[in-house]
C-alpha positions in Angstrom: 0.0 0.0 0.0 1.3 3.4 -0.9 0.4 4.8 2.5 3.2 2.7 3.9 6.7 4.1 3.8 9.0 2.5 1.1 11.4 0.0 2.5 14.4 1.5 0.6 16.8 3.6 2.7 19.1 6.3 1.6 22.1 3.9 1.6 20.4 1.8 -1.1 20.6 3.1 -4.7 17.4 3.2 -6.7 17.1 1.6 -10.1 17.6 4.1 -12.9 16.3 2.0 -15.8 18.2 2.7 -19.0 20.6 5.2 -17.3 24.3 4.9 -16.7 25.1 3.7 -13.2 26.7 6.6 -11.3 29.4 5.9 -8.8 28.3 8.6 -6.4 31.8 10.2 -6.3 32.0 14.0 -7.0 34.9 13.4 -9.5 32.6 11.2 -11.7 29.9 13.8 -11.9 29.6 16.5 -14.6 29.7 19.1 -11.8 32.5 20.6 -9.7 32.2 20.8 -5.9 31.3 24.4 -6.2 28.5 23.6 -8.6 27.2 20.9 -6.2 27.3 23.4 -3.4 25.4 25.9 -5.6 22.8 23.3 -6.2 22.4 22.7 -2.5 22.1 26.4 -1.9 19.3 26.7 -4.5 17.6 23.7 -3.0 17.7 25.2 0.5 16.6 28.5 -0.9 13.5 26.9 -2.5 12.7 25.0 0.7 12.9 28.2 2.8 10.6 29.9 0.2 8.1 27.1 0.8 8.3 27.3 4.6 8.1 31.1 4.6 5.4 31.1 1.9 3.2 28.9 4.0 3.7 31.2 7.0 2.6 34.1 4.9 -0.7 32.4 4.0 -1.4 31.3 7.5 -0.7 34.9 8.7 -3.3 36.2 6.3 -0.9 38.1 4.0 -1.7 35.7 1.1 -4.8 33.9 0.1 -3.5 30.4 -0.7 -0.2 28.6 -1.0 0.9 25.5 -2.8 4.6 24.7 -2.9 7.3 22.4 -4.3 9.0 21.2 -1.1 10.3 17.6 -1.2 10.9 17.8 -4.9 14.1 20.0 -4.8 16.9 17.5 -5.7 15.2 16.0 -8.7 14.4 19.4 -10.1 18.0 20.6 -9.6 19.1 17.7 -11.7 16.5 18.4 -14.4 17.5 22.1 -14.5 21.1 21.1 -15.5 19.7 19.4 -18.6 17.5 22.3 -19.6 19.0 24.7 -22.2 18.1 27.9 -23.9 15.4 27.2 -26.5 13.9 24.3 -24.5 10.3 24.4 -23.4 8.5 23.4 -20.2 5.0 22.3 -19.7 4.6 21.5 -16.0 2.7 22.0 -12.9 2.8 23.8 -9.6 5.4 21.7 -7.9 8.2 22.9 -10.2 9.3 25.7 -7.9 12.9 24.7 -7.5 13.3 24.1 -11.2 11.8 27.5 -11.9 14.3 29.2 -9.5 17.2 27.1 -10.8 16.6 28.0 -14.5 15.6 31.6 -13.9 12.1 31.0 -15.2 11.0 32.6 -12.0 13.0 34.8 -9.6 12.6 34.7 -5.8 11.1 38.2 -5.7 8.6 37.2 -8.4 7.8 34.0 -6.4 6.6 36.2 -3.4 4.9 38.7 -5.7 2.8 36.0 -7.2 2.0 34.6 -3.7 0.6 38.1 -2.8 -1.3 38.4 -6.1 0.7 41.5 -7.0 -1.1 42.7 -10.1 1.9 44.3 -11.7 3.6 42.6 -14.7 7.0 44.0 -13.7 6.8 42.5 -10.3 5.0 39.3 -11.3 5.8 38.7 -15.0 4.3 35.2 -15.2 0.7 36.1 -14.7 0.5 39.7 -13.3 -1.3 38.3 -10.2 -4.0 36.6 -12.2 -3.0 33.0 -11.2 -2.5 31.6 -7.8 1.1 31.0 -6.7 3.4 28.4 -8.3 2.2 29.1 -11.9 5.3 29.5 -13.9 5.4 31.2 -17.3 8.0 33.1 -19.3 7.1 36.1 -21.4 7.3 35.0 -24.9 6.0 38.2 -26.3 7.2 41.8 -26.3 4.8 44.5 -25.1 3.7 45.1 -28.7 2.7 41.4 -29.0 5.5 40.3 -31.3 7.6 37.2 -30.5 10.8 37.3 -28.5 13.7 35.1 -29.6 12.8 31.7 -28.0 16.1 30.1 -28.8 17.8 32.8 -26.7 15.8 32.1 -23.5 14.5 29.3 -21.4 10.8 28.9 -22.1 7.9 27.9 -19.8 4.4 27.6 -21.1 1.9 28.9 -18.4 0.8 26.4 -15.8 -2.8 25.4 -15.2 -4.4 24.2 -12.0 -6.8 21.6 -13.5 -4.8 18.4 -13.0 -3.2 16.9 -16.1 -4.1 19.8 -18.3 -0.4 20.5 -19.0 -0.1 17.2 -20.9 -1.9 17.8 -24.2 0.1 20.9 -25.0 3.3 19.0 -24.2 2.6 17.0 -27.4 2.7 20.1 -29.6 5.8 21.6 -27.9 7.7 18.4 -28.6 6.3 18.0 -32.1 7.4 21.5 -33.1 11.1 20.3 -32.7 10.4 17.4 -35.1 8.9 19.8 -37.7 11.6 22.4 -37.3 14.2 19.6 -37.9 12.5 17.8 -40.8 10.8 20.6 -42.8 13.2 22.7 -44.9 10.7 25.4 -45.2 11.1 26.1 -41.4 14.8 26.2 -41.2 15.0 29.9 -41.5 12.9 30.4 -38.3 16.0 30.4 -36.1 14.3 32.6 -33.4 12.1 29.5 -32.7 14.5 26.6 -33.2 18.1 25.5 -33.7 17.4 22.7 -36.2 14.9 21.0 -33.9 17.3 20.4 -31.1 15.0 21.7 -28.4 13.5 19.3 -25.8 10.0 19.7 -24.3 10.2 19.0 -20.6 6.9 17.9 -19.0 6.2 17.3 -15.3 3.2 15.8 -13.6 2.4 14.4 -10.2 1.7 10.7 -9.6 -2.0 11.2 -8.8 -2.6 13.2 -11.9 -1.4 10.2 -13.9 -4.9 8.8 -13.3 -6.3 11.4 -15.6 -7.3 10.3 -19.1 -5.4 13.2 -20.8 -2.1 11.8 -19.3 -2.5 8.5 -21.1 -3.8 10.1 -24.2 -0.8 12.4 -24.3 1.8 9.7 -23.5 0.3 7.6 -26.3 0.6 10.5 -28.8 4.2 11.2 -27.7 5.1 7.6 -28.3 3.4 7.4 -31.7 4.9 10.7 -32.9 8.5 10.0 -31.6 9.1 13.6 -30.5 11.8 15.0 -28.1 9.8 15.0 -24.9 11.2 14.2 -21.4 8.4 13.7 -19.0 9.0 13.6 -15.2 6.6 12.0 -12.8 7.0 13.4 -9.3 5.8 10.4 -7.2 5.2 11.1 -3.5 2.7 8.4 -3.1 -0.4 10.6 -2.6 -2.9 12.8 -4.4 -3.9 15.2 -1.6 -5.2 12.5 0.9 -5.7 9.7 -1.6 -2.8 7.2 -1.8 -1.5 5.5 -5.0 -3.5 2.4 -4.4 -6.7 4.3 -5.2 -5.1 6.3 -8.1 -3.7 3.6 -10.4 -4.0 -0.1 -10.8 -1.3 -1.9 -8.8 -0.4 1.4 -7.0 2.6 1.9 -9.4 2.2 4.1 -12.5 5.7 3.1 -13.6 4.6 -0.5 -13.9 1.6 0.5 -16.0 3.8 2.4 -18.3 5.8 -0.6 -19.2 3.6 -1.2 -22.2 5.0 2.0 -23.7 8.7 1.0 -23.4 10.7 1.2 -26.6 11.5 -2.2 -28.1 13.8 -3.1 -30.9 11.9 -3.6 -34.2 8.7 -2.1 -32.8 7.7 1.4 -34.0 7.0 4.0 -31.4 7.4 3.9 -27.6 9.4 5.8 -25.0 12.5 5.2 -23.0 11.6 4.5 -19.4 13.7 5.4 -16.3 13.0 5.0 -12.6 15.1 6.8 -10.0 14.5 7.8 -6.4 14.1 11.5 -5.7 16.8 11.6 -3.1 19.6 10.2 -5.1 21.4 13.2 -6.5 24.1 11.4 -8.6 21.6 9.0 -10.1 19.3 11.8 -10.9 22.0 13.8 -12.7 23.0 10.7 -14.7 19.5 9.8 -15.6 18.5 13.3 -16.8 21.8 13.6 -18.7 21.2 10.4 -20.6 17.4 10.9 -21.2 17.7 14.5 -22.4 20.8 13.8 -24.5 19.0 11.1 -26.4 15.8 13.1 -26.8 17.8 16.1 -28.1 20.0 14.2 -30.5 17.7 11.4 -31.7 14.2 12.6 -30.8 13.7 9.7 -28.5 11.0 10.5 -25.9 11.4 9.5 -22.3 9.6 9.2 -19.1 11.5 9.5 -15.8 9.5 8.1 -12.9 11.0 9.8 -9.8 10.0 7.7 -6.8 10.2 8.0 -3.0 9.5 11.7 -3.0 8.1 13.5 0.0 5.8 16.5 0.5 6.8 17.9 3.9 4.1 20.5 4.2 1.3 18.5 2.7 -0.6 19.3 -0.5 -1.3 23.0 0.2 -2.2 25.5 2.9 -5.8 24.3 2.7 -5.1 21.4 5.0 -2.6 19.4 6.9 -1.2 16.0 5.8 -1.1 14.9 9.4 -4.8 14.3 9.0 -4.4 11.5 6.5 -0.9 10.2 6.6 -0.1 7.5 9.2 2.6 8.2 11.8 5.0 5.7 10.2 4.7 7.4 6.9 5.3 10.8 8.4 8.4 9.5 10.2 9.7 8.0 7.0 9.1 11.2 5.1 11.2 13.1 7.6 14.0 10.6 7.3 13.8 10.3 3.5 13.7 14.1 2.8 15.8 14.7 -0.4 17.7 17.7 1.0 18.6 15.7 4.1 19.9 12.9 1.8 21.9 15.4 -0.3 23.4 17.0 2.8 24.5 13.6 4.1 25.9 12.6 0.7 27.9 15.8 0.4 29.4 15.4 3.9 30.1 11.7 3.2 31.9 12.6 -0.1 33.8 15.5 1.3 32.1 18.2 -0.8 31.4 20.2 2.4 31.5 20.0 6.1 28.4 20.0 8.3 29.4 23.5 9.6 29.7 24.8 6.1 26.3 23.5 5.2 24.8 24.9 8.4 26.1 28.3 7.4 24.5 28.0 3.9 21.2 27.1 5.5 21.3 30.1 7.9 22.4 32.5 5.1 19.6 31.3 2.8 16.9 31.7 5.4 18.1 35.3 5.9 18.2 35.9 2.2 14.7 34.5 1.6 13.3 36.6 4.5 15.0 39.7 3.1 13.6 39.1 -0.4 10.1 38.4 1.1 10.1 41.7 3.0 11.1 43.6 -0.1 8.4 41.8 -2.2 5.8 42.5 0.5 6.7 46.2 0.7 6.7 46.4 -3.1 3.2 44.9 -3.1 1.9 47.2 -0.3 3.5 50.5 -1.4 1.1 51.4 -4.2 -1.9 50.3 -2.1 -0.9 52.5 0.7 -0.3 55.4 -1.6 -3.7 55.0 -3.2 -5.3 54.6 0.3 -3.6 57.8 1.5 -4.9 59.7 -1.6 -8.5 58.7 -0.8 -8.1 59.2 3.0 -7.0 62.8 2.3 -9.9 63.4 -0.1 -12.4 62.0 2.4 -11.0 64.2 5.1 -11.3 67.3 2.9 -14.9 66.3 1.9 -15.9 65.6 5.6 -14.7 69.0 6.6 -17.1 70.6 4.1 -20.1 68.2 4.3 -23.2 68.0 6.4 -22.3 64.3 6.7 -18.9 65.0 8.2 -19.2 62.7 11.2 -20.2 59.7 9.2 -17.5 60.4 6.6 -14.9 60.8 9.3 -15.8 57.2 10.5 -15.3 56.0 6.9 -12.0 57.8 6.8 -10.8 56.3 10.1 -11.8 52.8 9.1 -9.9 53.0 5.9 -6.8 54.5 7.5 -6.7 51.8 10.1 -6.4 48.9 7.7 -3.0 47.2 8.0 -3.3 45.5 4.6 -5.6 47.6 2.5 -7.0 46.2 -0.7 -8.2 48.2 -3.7 -11.7 46.9 -3.1 -11.5 48.5 0.4 -10.3 51.8 -1.0 -13.0 51.9 -3.8 -15.7 50.9 -1.3 -14.8 53.9 0.9 -14.8 56.2 -2.1 -18.2 54.9 -3.1 -19.7 55.3 0.4 -18.3 58.9 0.5 -19.8 59.9 -2.9 -23.1 58.3 -2.1 -23.3 60.3 1.2 -22.6 63.6 -0.5 -24.6 63.0 -3.7 -26.6 66.2 -3.1 -23.6 68.4 -2.2 -21.2 70.2 -4.5 -17.6 70.8 -3.6 -14.2 70.7 -5.5 -12.9 67.7 -3.4 -15.9 65.6 -4.4 -15.1 66.2 -8.1 -11.5 65.2 -7.5 -12.6 62.0 -5.8 -14.9 61.2 -8.7 -11.9 61.7 -11.1 -9.7 59.6 -8.9 -12.2 56.8 -8.9 -12.5 56.9 -12.7 -8.8 56.7 -13.1 -8.6 53.8 -10.6 -11.4 51.9 -12.4 -9.6 52.3 -15.7 -6.4 51.0 -14.2 -8.3 48.1 -12.7 -9.7 47.2 -16.1 -6.1 46.9 -17.3 -5.0 45.0 -14.2 -7.7 42.4 -14.4 -9.7 42.5 -17.7 -7.1 43.2 -20.4 -5.7 40.8 -23.0 -8.7 38.5 -23.2 -8.1 39.1 -26.9 -5.1 40.5 -28.7 -4.4 44.2 -28.4 -1.6 44.1 -30.9 -1.5 45.4 -34.4 -1.8 41.7 -35.5 -5.3 41.3 -34.0 -7.6 39.5 -36.4 -10.1 42.3 -35.8 -7.7 44.6 -37.7 -7.3 42.4 -40.7 -8.7 44.5 -43.7 -11.5 43.1 -45.7 -10.7 41.9 -49.1 -13.8 40.9 -51.0 -13.9 37.7 -53.1 -13.4 38.4 -56.8 -15.4 36.6 -59.4 -15.1 36.6 -63.2 -16.8 35.0 -66.1 -14.2 32.2 -65.8 -14.9 31.5 -62.1 -16.0 27.9 -62.0 -19.0 26.6 -60.1 -17.8 23.8 -57.8 -18.9 21.8 -54.8 -18.3 23.4 -51.4 -15.6 21.0 -50.4 -13.6 22.0 -53.5 -13.7 25.7 -52.5 -12.1 24.7 -49.2 -9.6 22.4 -50.9 -8.5 25.3 -53.1 -8.3 27.6 -50.1 -6.1 25.2 -48.0 -3.9 24.5 -51.0 -3.2 28.2 -51.4 -2.6 28.6 -47.6 -0.1 25.7 -47.4 1.7 27.1 -50.5 2.1 30.6 -49.2 3.0 29.9 -45.5 5.4 27.2 -44.5 4.4 27.6 -40.8 1.0 26.2 -41.5 0.4 22.5 -40.6 -3.0 20.7 -40.6 -3.9 17.5 -38.7 -6.8 15.6 -37.5 -8.7 12.3 -37.7 -8.7 11.0 -41.4 -7.2 14.3 -42.6 -4.0 13.0 -44.1 -4.3 10.1 -46.6 -8.1 10.4 -47.0 -8.1 14.2 -47.1 -10.8 14.5 -44.5 -14.2 12.9 -44.2 -15.5 15.7 -46.5 -12.5 15.8 -48.8 -11.4 19.4 -48.1 -7.8 18.3 -47.8 -8.0 15.7 -50.7 -4.6 15.4 -52.4 -2.8 17.9 -50.1 -0.8 15.3 -48.1 0.6 14.0 -51.3 1.4 17.5 -52.4 2.9 18.9 -49.2 4.0 15.8 -47.3 2.8 13.9 -44.2 4.3 16.3 -41.8 2.3 19.3 -43.0 -1.0 17.4 -43.6 -1.2 14.5 -41.2 -3.5 12.0 -39.7 -4.1 11.9 -36.0 -5.4 9.2 -33.8 -8.8 9.5 -32.1 -7.7 11.8 -29.3 -9.5 15.1 -29.5 -8.0 16.5 -26.2 -4.4 16.1 -27.5 -5.3 17.2 -31.0 -6.1 20.5 -29.4 -3.2 20.4 -27.1 -0.9 19.5 -30.0 -2.1 22.7 -31.7 -1.5 24.8 -28.6 2.0 23.6 -28.3 2.8 24.2 -31.9 1.3 27.7 -31.8 3.3 28.5 -28.7 6.4 27.8 -30.8 5.5 30.1 -33.6 3.8 27.7 -36.0 0.3 28.1 -37.4 -1.7 24.9 -36.8 -5.1 24.0 -38.2 -6.5 21.3 -35.9 -9.5 19.5 -37.1 -12.2 18.1 -34.7 -14.2 15.8 -37.0 -17.6 16.9 -35.7 -18.8 19.8 -33.6 -20.3 17.3 -31.1 -16.8 15.8 -30.5 -15.6 19.2 -29.3 -16.8 18.1 -25.9 -13.9 15.6 -25.7 -11.6 18.6 -25.8 -13.7 21.3 -24.2 -11.7 21.4 -21.0 -8.4 22.0 -22.8 -10.0 24.5 -25.1 -11.6 26.4 -22.2 -9.0 26.2 -19.4 -5.9 26.4 -21.6 -6.3 27.9 -25.1 -9.1 30.4 -24.5 -7.6 31.8 -21.3 -3.9 31.6 -22.3 -3.4 35.2 -23.5 -5.5 36.6 -20.6 -3.9 34.7 -17.8 -0.4 35.8 -18.9 -1.6 39.4 -19.4 -0.3 39.3 -23.0 2.8 37.4 -22.2 2.1 34.4 -24.4 -0.2 33.6 -27.4 -1.3 30.5 -29.2 -3.1 31.5 -32.5 -4.6 28.1 -33.0 -7.3 27.5 -35.7 -9.8 24.8 -34.8 -11.7 23.5 -37.8 -14.9 21.5 -37.3 -18.4 21.0 -38.7 -21.9 20.6 -37.4 -25.5 21.7 -37.6 -28.0 20.0 -39.9 -27.6 16.4 -41.0 -28.6 13.1 -39.5 -27.8 11.6 -36.2 -27.7 12.5 -32.5 -23.9 12.8 -32.4 -23.2 14.1 -35.9 -25.4 17.1 -36.3 -25.4 18.9 -33.0 -25.3 22.7 -32.5 -24.0 23.2 -29.0 -23.2 26.9 -29.7 -24.0 28.3 -26.3 -21.5 26.0 -24.8 -18.9 27.2 -27.2 -19.5 30.9 -26.9 -19.6 30.9 -23.1 -16.8 28.4 -22.5 -14.5 29.8 -25.1 -14.3 33.5 -24.3 -10.8 34.4 -25.5 -11.4 32.6 -28.9 -13.2 33.8 -32.0 -16.2 31.7 -32.8 -17.0 31.8 -36.5 -20.1 30.4 -38.1 -20.0 30.7 -41.9 -23.1 30.0 -43.9 -21.2 28.5 -46.9 -17.7 27.4 -47.8 -16.7 30.6 -49.6 -17.3 32.4 -46.3 -15.4 29.7 -44.4 -12.4 30.1 -46.7 -12.4 33.9 -46.1 -12.4 33.3 -42.3 -9.4 31.0 -42.6 -7.6 33.6 -44.5 -8.5 36.2 -41.9 -7.5 34.1 -38.9 -4.1 33.3 -40.4 -3.3 37.0 -40.7 -4.2 37.5 -37.0 -2.6 36.3 -33.8 -5.6 35.0 -31.8 -7.2 31.5 -31.6 -10.4 30.9 -33.4 -12.9 28.1 -34.2 -14.6 27.8 -37.6 -17.8 25.7 -37.6 -18.5 24.6 -41.2 -22.0 23.6 -42.3 -22.2 19.9 -42.6 -24.6 19.7 -45.5 -22.8 22.4 -47.4 -19.9 20.3 -48.8 -21.9 19.1 -51.9 -23.8 22.3 -52.6 -22.5 24.3 -55.5 -20.7 27.6 -55.1 -18.6 29.8 -57.4 -14.9 29.6 -56.7 -13.4 33.1 -56.1 -10.5 34.0 -58.4 -8.6 35.2 -55.3 -9.3 32.1 -53.1 -6.1 32.4 -51.1 -6.3 36.1 -50.5 -9.8 37.4 -49.8 -10.8 37.9 -46.2 -14.1 38.1 -44.3 -14.1 40.6 -41.4 -14.9 39.4 -37.9 -17.8 40.8 -36.0 -19.5 42.3 -39.1 -22.9 40.8 -40.0 -24.1 40.7 -43.6 -27.7 41.6 -44.6 -28.6 38.8 -47.0 -32.1 40.2 -47.9 -33.6 43.6 -47.5 -37.0 43.9 -45.8 -39.2 46.3 -44.0 -41.4 44.2 -41.7 -39.4 41.9 -39.6 -35.6 41.5 -38.9 -34.6 37.8 -38.8 -31.2 37.2 -37.2 -29.5 33.9 -37.8 -26.3 32.3 -39.0 -24.8 29.2 -40.6 -27.2 26.6 -42.1 -30.3 28.5 -41.3 -29.5 31.3 -43.6 -30.5 29.2 -46.6 -33.7 28.0 -44.8 -34.5 31.6 -43.7 -34.2 32.8 -47.3 -36.6 30.1 -48.5 -39.1 31.2 -45.8 -38.7 34.8 -46.7 -39.6 34.1 -50.3 -42.9 32.4 -49.1 -43.7 35.3 -46.8 -43.1 37.8 -49.5 -45.9 36.2 -51.5 -48.3 37.2 -48.7 -47.0 40.7 -48.4 -44.5 40.3 -45.5 -40.9 41.4 -46.3 -38.3 39.9 -44.0 -34.8 41.4 -43.6 -32.4 38.6 -43.0 -29.2 39.3 -41.2 -26.4 36.7 -41.1 -24.3 37.4 -38.0 -21.4 35.4 -39.4 -19.5 35.4 -36.2 -20.8 34.9 -32.6 -17.5 36.0 -31.0 -17.1 38.8 -31.8 -20.8 39.9 -32.3 -22.0 42.7 -34.5 -19.3 45.3 -33.8 -20.8 48.0 -36.1 -24.4 47.6 -34.9 -25.9 46.3 -38.2 -28.8 44.5 -36.5 -29.9 47.6 -34.5 -29.9 49.6 -37.8 -32.2 46.9 -39.2 -34.5 47.2 -36.2 -34.9 50.9 -36.8 -36.6 50.0 -40.0 -38.7 47.0 -39.0 -39.3 47.4 -35.2 -39.7 43.6 -35.0 -37.1 40.9 -34.5 -36.9 37.1 -34.6 -33.7 35.3 -33.5 -33.3 31.9 -35.1 -30.7 29.2 -34.5 -30.3 25.4 -34.0 -29.0 25.5 -30.4 -31.3 24.5 -27.5 -33.8 26.9 -26.1 -32.1 29.6 -24.1 -28.8 29.0 -25.9 -27.3 31.1 -28.6 -30.6 32.8 -29.4 -30.7 34.2 -25.9 -27.1 35.3 -26.2 -27.8 37.1 -29.5 -30.9 38.7 -27.9 -28.9 40.1 -25.0 -26.2 41.4 -27.4 -28.8 43.2 -29.6 -31.4 44.4 -27.1 -29.5 45.0 -23.9 -25.9 45.8 -24.9 -26.7 47.8 -28.1 -30.0 49.3 -27.1 -32.1 47.5 -29.7 -35.0 47.3 -27.2 -35.9 51.0 -27.8 -36.7 50.3 -31.4 -39.2 47.4 -30.9 -43.0 47.7 -31.2 -43.6 44.1 -30.1 -41.8 41.7 -27.8 -38.7 40.0 -29.4 -39.0 36.3 -30.3 -36.7 33.3 -30.5 -37.0 30.2 -32.6 -34.6 27.4 -31.6 -34.2 23.6 -31.9 -35.9 21.4 -29.5 -34.4 20.8 -26.1 -33.2 17.3 -27.1 -30.6 16.2 -29.6 -31.7 15.9 -33.2 -33.4 12.6 -34.0 -32.1 10.5 -36.8 -33.3 10.7 -40.4 -34.6 13.5 -42.6 -37.9 13.7 -40.6 -35.9 13.6 -37.4 -33.9 16.6 -38.6 -37.0 18.4 -39.8 -38.9 18.1 -36.6 -35.9 18.6 -34.2 -34.6 21.8 -35.7 -36.2 24.9 -37.1 -37.5 24.5 -40.7 -38.9 26.9 -43.2 -42.4 26.3 -42.1 -41.5 27.1 -38.5 -40.0 30.4 -39.6 -43.0 31.3 -41.7 -45.3 30.8 -38.7 -43.1 32.6 -36.3 -42.8 35.7 -38.5 -46.5 35.6 -39.4 -47.3 35.5 -35.6 -45.3 38.8 -35.2 -47.3 40.4 -38.0 -50.6 39.0 -36.7 -49.9 40.7 -33.3 -49.4 44.0 -35.1 -52.3 43.6 -37.5 -54.7 40.8 -36.7 -57.1 41.7 -39.5 -54.5 42.0 -42.1 -52.7 38.8 -41.1 -55.3 36.4 -39.7 -53.9 33.2 -38.3 -54.2 30.5 -40.9 -53.4 27.5 -38.7 -56.0 27.9 -35.9 
């Protein structure tokens, strides 16, 4: 049982499978005695940061703390193998590694703990993530790329367990593409010939997550330079390994992935105890050397680790670990082992190491004090500004006594927050709302400045603010001539993707059945043969890591088009899309970007799981991405051209039953663009505005023709994009003419139609132009039933639209438009 302490002691060497057997003598290590001492100093510094950080949380100075204590020695060894240009995709135990590589400094460590919302003090997330989320700034302030090969790179951590695994696939695959595709060799800011290694880390308990196994499988299939470390301390919060993985040993389960002679794929597997410094150095040296040179992926299972302070500051591990386990953890602590080894080998004396430990504690305390003062200083200054203004107002107001109490309460706060300061300002302004005085005006102005600054601190960079934003891509209309052929919709897309791949060597496309077959709807037919299997490739059935693969590639400067075969299958990957891709630019405050294009298809056809329209889920879970819903394949092609000129992620939902419909092929198929957030009026009308998108545009046009025959003229607006939505206010301008509106889509009741209604009526003031209540027409609450009749009765059809519009006109003029169906 994993709750029992391991039987191995520090005098027994662990089994480092596949690694050279180290002797343990300093002379045989690739490090000098000074370097070993420097490692120990860093390890002690990290441990002290953990101890002091926990104290800061328990004293109330920080909200929450999660630390990397017990993992120091293994991470020191890993740091020695990490070079400029390499990339990390890890999790919140990698504190020592972050300090050793410079990915995070000690002052930034404490700034993040305090949620210091200043990107200079806390460059990883600007206070937006809880502590121990490590990210380097890959972008300059203008949104352009920094030189990745000249820095050590860390993609931003996520708290959802295992979520770092899917993107690790793409980070590693990028090196393979940079090595093997001549068209990428000039991109030396991103790669030195594909020699970069992607380092992944994960805890033992998170290896129970499905995305772990999906990603490991993908890494083994693709044969990419990934070195994945599993930090195994026997627990996942309070749950021991016996409840996490079959047989209590994830390393044993991974044996099926071991590389074997004559068998394609697989990974090199290593097992080494987390207290054995020489063995760890040798293991990482061998695994990373092979990965860098030969693109052989590896997993290093680091066992017998400890977690001295428990999982986090939310609880104590004494509650669930038995006494014998706690005693073993104290004895087996990796820094204690390293100290004993150094004394035994003559690297340093006990007194010298004692002095290092004392000095490091003082150093960490000094840095902590400076970080705390740096965090508090602007808050105190802002507090003082408001205290002074309230005092001035109180001296002139009839409510002086109450305002003086507000002032004193604010002035007494030992750790003021901006919410406290703004609350006091609001209370003051509310009290003197009927009074006029100069100080009141100054307080209002101060509050406006502060709210503007707050918007930057907490709300900025959900989307790109750079000159490369997709919203700034100029519109280029499709050009048609007498020679423009009429072709099937899939041929329009095929010509578009051909032009894209020809003009931009950074573009790669992949997905299920995309390569040899050319996609289930043939939009990539023949393109693998033309551009090769690395640029147009098949992927296994693994939606979460298809998206993660795209994220990792995009983080390294490539432009991936990741296909999810059907819109309904997006649910397999929705957690990665929502928690990682959609939030990435925001949670780094513009420090990183991943301009992924997700290609999928949905809406009308047959079958519960092949014709869904879960659009409300997409638009609400994927804020931070553009959600594009073209009505035909020419529009879809224009969206792909637009997104590839921008630097934000987007999803394009093609219409399933549009691939065989005939369209004219634009002469400028690879160059024309469709602007984002700009609806198109497909039909002019004066009686009712009908707002829709995608497959219902064609059905709505059919219904409008029938309605016109009875004297009702419907104006049909195709919103084209749900995120962003109608930036210029096209729909409200239509309402000014018609005074009536019907929102139609294939989502469930209360889904995307309600979203559109709020956007038009509430946010853009369309309510004021209505003569009758707004209406929605949606699909049924259930999934679409199979067959043509199932589709017809599950989703809005032309007859439904005719009746809904006619109802609106009947309400306005019952005599002129008598109900014909009652």
